[in-house]
C-alpha positions as CSV (number, residue, x, y, z in Angstrom):
1,M,10.1,7.2,-4.9
2,P,11.8,5.9,-7.7
3,S,14.1,8.3,-7.7
4,N,15.0,7.8,-4.3
5,L,15.6,4.5,-4.9
6,K,17.9,5.8,-8.1
7,L,19.9,8.0,-5.6
8,L,19.9,5.0,-2.8
9,G,22.0,3.0,-5.7
10,V,23.9,5.6,-6.4
11,K,25.5,6.2,-2.8
12,L,26.0,2.5,-2.7
13,D,28.0,2.5,-5.5
14,Q,30.1,5.5,-4.5
15,E,30.2,4.7,-0.5
16,E,33.9,3.7,0.5
17,W,33.8,0.4,1.6
18,R,36.7,-0.3,3.0
19,P,35.6,-0.6,6.7
20,V,33.6,-3.6,5.5
21,F,36.3,-5.0,3.2
22,D,39.0,-4.4,5.5
23,A,37.7,-6.0,9.0
24,L,39.0,-9.3,10.2
25,D,36.2,-10.0,12.4
26,V,32.7,-11.2,11.0
27,D,31.3,-9.7,13.9
28,D,33.0,-6.2,13.0
29,K,32.3,-6.4,9.1
30,V,28.8,-7.2,9.7
31,G,28.4,-4.0,12.2
32,N,30.0,-1.7,9.3
33,F,28.2,-2.8,6.8
34,T,24.5,-2.2,8.7
35,S,25.4,0.7,10.0
36,L,26.9,2.4,6.8
37,A,23.4,0.7,5.2
38,V,21.6,2.5,8.0
39,E,22.6,5.8,7.4
40,L,22.7,5.7,3.5
41,L,18.9,4.0,4.2
42,D,18.0,6.8,6.4
43,E,19.5,9.4,4.1
44,T,17.9,8.8,0.9
45,L,14.3,6.5,2.4
46,P,13.2,8.2,5.4
47,E,10.5,6.5,7.5
48,I,7.5,7.9,7.1
49,T,4.1,7.2,9.5
50,V,0.7,5.6,7.4
51,R,-2.3,5.6,9.4
52,T,-4.7,3.6,8.3
53,D,-8.4,3.2,9.9
54,S,-10.6,0.1,9.7
55,S,-13.0,2.1,8.0
56,D,-11.1,3.0,5.0
57,K,-12.5,2.1,1.5
58,P,-9.9,0.0,-0.1
59,W,-8.8,2.3,-2.9
60,M,-8.3,4.9,-0.1
61,T,-4.4,4.8,-0.7
62,P,-1.6,6.8,1.9
63,H,-1.4,8.9,-1.2
64,I,-4.7,9.4,-1.8
65,K,-5.2,11.1,2.2
66,K,-2.1,13.3,1.6
67,E,-3.6,15.0,-1.3
68,I,-7.0,15.8,1.0
69,K,-4.8,17.0,3.8
70,A,-2.8,18.9,1.8
71,R,-6.3,20.2,0.1
């Protein structure tokens, strides 16, 4: 996960932000920024589903569950 955050930082730094800066209307600026940010987030930090159960012990983390399932 930390490497994904570093990758996100690199992509944010390298992104062409002209559509955001050049937009004259604030709504266009927000829309352009949001679409760029969501695209980069989807590429680098994809959404995952974590299932929990009320009977899970506090130490039963998603990582531990993943390792048990992989076993």
